[in-house]
N, C-alpha and C positions, 0 to 999 in steps of 0.2 A: 510550449515550455513543459518539459517533463519534470514533474515534481516527485520527489521521493517521499511517499506517504507511508507511515508506519501505523499498524493497527495496535490495539491494546496489548498485544503480545510482543510488541516491538519487532514485528515482522514487516519487511519491506513489501509494500503492495505495488504491483505494476499497474500501469494505466489500463483501466477497464477491468481490473480484478477486484472483486468485492471481498468482504471479510468471510473467510472460510474457517 
């Protein structure tokens, strides 16, 4: 299940991508 996760800057993070 691919979840659309957004960081504190409201950026969409892909699976396996950490906060940059």
